[in-house]
C-alpha positions as CSV (number, residue, x, y, z in Angstrom):
1,M,49.3,-28.9,27.6
2,A,46.2,-31.1,27.1
3,R,44.2,-28.5,29.0
4,L,45.5,-25.7,26.8
5,L,44.5,-27.7,23.7
6,S,41.0,-28.3,25.2
7,C,40.6,-24.6,25.9
8,G,41.7,-23.8,22.3
9,A,39.2,-26.3,20.8
10,L,36.4,-24.8,22.9
11,A,37.3,-21.3,21.8
12,L,37.4,-22.3,18.2
13,S,34.0,-24.0,18.5
14,L,32.5,-20.8,19.9
15,L,33.9,-18.8,17.0
16,T,32.6,-21.1,14.4
17,P,28.9,-20.3,13.5
18,L,26.5,-23.2,14.0
19,A,25.1,-24.4,10.7
20,A,21.5,-23.7,10.2
21,D,19.3,-25.8,8.0
22,V,15.6,-25.3,7.3
23,S,15.3,-28.2,4.8
24,G,13.1,-30.1,7.3
25,C,10.8,-27.1,7.8
26,A,7.5,-28.2,9.4
27,C,5.7,-24.9,9.5
28,D,2.1,-25.4,8.6
29,P,-0.3,-22.4,8.9
30,S,-3.2,-24.9,9.0
31,K,-1.7,-26.1,12.3
32,P,-1.0,-22.9,14.3
33,E,0.9,-24.9,17.0
34,T,3.6,-25.6,14.4
35,L,4.3,-21.9,14.0
36,E,5.5,-21.7,17.6
37,A,8.9,-23.3,16.6
38,R,11.7,-20.7,16.4
39,E,12.3,-21.4,12.7
40,C,8.7,-20.7,12.0
41,G,8.7,-17.1,13.4
42,L,8.5,-15.4,10.0
43,C,5.7,-17.8,8.9
44,K,3.8,-16.7,11.9
45,E,4.4,-13.0,10.9
46,A,3.2,-13.8,7.4
47,E,0.0,-15.2,8.8
48,K,-0.7,-11.9,10.6
49,Q,-0.7,-10.0,7.3
50,P,-3.9,-9.3,5.3
51,Q,-4.7,-12.0,2.8
52,N,-4.9,-9.6,-0.2
53,I,-1.2,-8.5,-0.1
54,R,1.6,-10.2,-2.0
55,F,4.7,-8.9,0.0
56,F,5.4,-7.0,3.2
57,V,8.3,-5.4,5.0
58,L,9.4,-6.1,8.6
59,K,12.1,-4.5,10.7
60,D,14.7,-7.1,11.5
61,T,14.2,-7.8,15.3
62,N,17.8,-9.1,15.8
63,P,19.4,-6.5,18.0
64,R,22.7,-7.1,16.3
65,K,21.2,-5.9,13.0
66,P,19.7,-2.5,13.9
67,N,19.9,-1.2,10.3
68,R,18.2,-4.2,8.6
69,W,14.7,-4.8,7.1
70,L,13.2,-7.9,5.6
71,V,10.9,-8.3,2.6
72,L,8.7,-11.4,2.7
73,P,6.0,-12.9,0.5
74,R,2.7,-13.4,2.2
75,V,2.2,-16.9,0.9
76,H,3.6,-20.1,2.3
77,W,4.7,-23.3,0.6
78,T,6.2,-26.5,1.9
79,G,9.8,-27.1,2.8
80,P,12.4,-24.4,3.1
81,H,10.6,-21.7,1.1
82,A,13.5,-21.5,-1.3
83,L,13.7,-18.8,-4.0
84,D,13.8,-21.3,-6.8
85,Q,10.4,-22.7,-5.7
86,M,8.7,-19.4,-6.6
87,S,7.4,-18.9,-10.1
88,K,9.4,-16.5,-12.3
89,K,6.5,-14.1,-12.2
90,D,6.4,-14.1,-8.4
91,R,10.2,-13.7,-8.2
92,D,10.2,-10.7,-10.5
93,A,7.4,-9.1,-8.4
94,L,9.4,-9.9,-5.2
95,W,12.5,-8.2,-6.6
96,A,10.6,-5.2,-7.8
97,Y,9.0,-4.8,-4.4
98,A,12.3,-5.4,-2.5
99,I,14.2,-2.8,-4.7
100,A,11.5,-0.2,-4.1
101,A,11.6,-0.8,-0.3
102,A,15.4,-0.7,-0.3
103,R,15.6,2.6,-2.3
104,E,13.0,4.1,0.1
105,R,15.2,3.3,3.1
106,F,18.8,3.6,1.7
107,G,18.7,5.6,-1.5
108,D,21.4,4.5,-4.0
109,Q,23.4,2.7,-1.2
110,W,21.1,-0.2,-0.9
111,G,21.8,-3.9,-1.1
112,L,19.6,-7.0,-1.1
113,A,20.7,-10.3,0.4
114,Y,19.0,-13.7,0.2
115,N,20.8,-16.4,2.3
116,G,20.8,-19.9,1.0
117,W,18.4,-22.3,2.9
118,K,21.4,-24.2,4.4
119,V,22.3,-21.3,6.6
120,R,18.9,-19.7,7.2
121,T,17.4,-19.9,10.7
122,Q,13.9,-19.1,9.4
123,C,11.8,-21.3,7.0
124,H,9.8,-18.5,5.4
125,L,11.5,-16.9,2.4
126,H,12.9,-13.5,3.2
127,V,15.2,-11.0,1.6
128,H,17.4,-8.8,3.7
129,I,17.4,-5.1,2.9
130,G,20.3,-3.0,4.1
131,Q,23.1,-0.6,3.1
132,F,25.6,-2.4,0.8
133,I,29.1,-2.5,2.1
134,P,31.4,-1.5,-0.8
135,A,34.2,-3.6,0.6
136,A,32.1,-6.7,-0.1
137,E,32.5,-6.0,-3.9
138,S,34.7,-8.5,-5.7
139,H,35.4,-9.8,-9.2
140,N,32.9,-12.6,-8.5
141,F,30.0,-10.3,-9.0
142,K,28.2,-10.5,-12.3
143,F,26.6,-7.5,-14.1
144,V,22.9,-7.8,-14.7
145,R,20.8,-5.1,-16.5
146,R,17.3,-5.9,-15.1
147,P,15.8,-7.5,-12.0
148,E,14.0,-9.9,-14.3
149,D,17.5,-11.4,-15.1
150,F,18.4,-12.1,-11.4
151,P,19.1,-15.8,-11.0
152,A,17.2,-18.1,-8.7
153,P,19.9,-20.4,-7.3
154,V,18.9,-23.9,-6.3
155,D,21.7,-24.0,-3.8
156,G,23.1,-20.8,-2.3
157,G,22.1,-17.2,-2.0
158,L,22.2,-13.9,-3.7
159,L,23.8,-10.5,-2.9
160,I,22.6,-7.6,-5.1
161,H,23.4,-3.9,-5.3
162,P,22.8,-1.2,-7.9
163,V,25.5,0.1,-10.3
164,T,25.2,2.5,-13.3
165,G,23.1,0.8,-15.9
166,G,22.0,-2.2,-13.8
167,Y,23.0,-4.4,-10.9
168,R,25.9,-6.4,-9.6
169,V,24.8,-9.9,-8.4
170,L,26.9,-12.4,-6.4
171,T,25.9,-16.1,-6.3
172,G,27.7,-19.2,-5.2
173,E,27.8,-18.6,-1.5
174,N,25.2,-19.3,1.2
175,A,25.6,-16.5,3.8
176,M,25.1,-13.4,1.7
177,E,23.8,-10.9,4.3
178,T,27.3,-10.3,5.5
179,G,27.6,-7.8,2.5
180,L,25.1,-5.5,4.2
181,L,25.7,-3.1,7.1
182,R,24.4,-4.6,10.3
């Protein structure tokens, strides 16, 4: 019986996702050796981009997410690169860029997901672009008319998709990318 309980506990631990936390991010572009850490991979990619661009798009390299793309700002800042650390002007520009990139790839079926820093495995801010899964819709989504009205949560993420006359936005959770087709 004890062995059966041990096997059950092991199985449960394997099914429970490990918590990620980039709050102690040590990525520093002035010290290239710091960009070798796994959590600094997107910072390293940002450093490869031309200095004169604000945002760029990368294909998600995770083989379990073959239909995903990422939008990233070129700039770095200290800590977990949280969305609320960006200026309102820069956030508005990020959303405009991400929406255009999403429409280009997925037409009207797009979705944007920003995971809260407590579950992210990468320090550099990034927005997931993918096809929105309609089954992810719930009464917890709020209607927003303009991207300029998207919130910048201090704690948690965002899931956004288009609807007639505006957008539906979900906040209050950390792992938002689950609302997008892998």
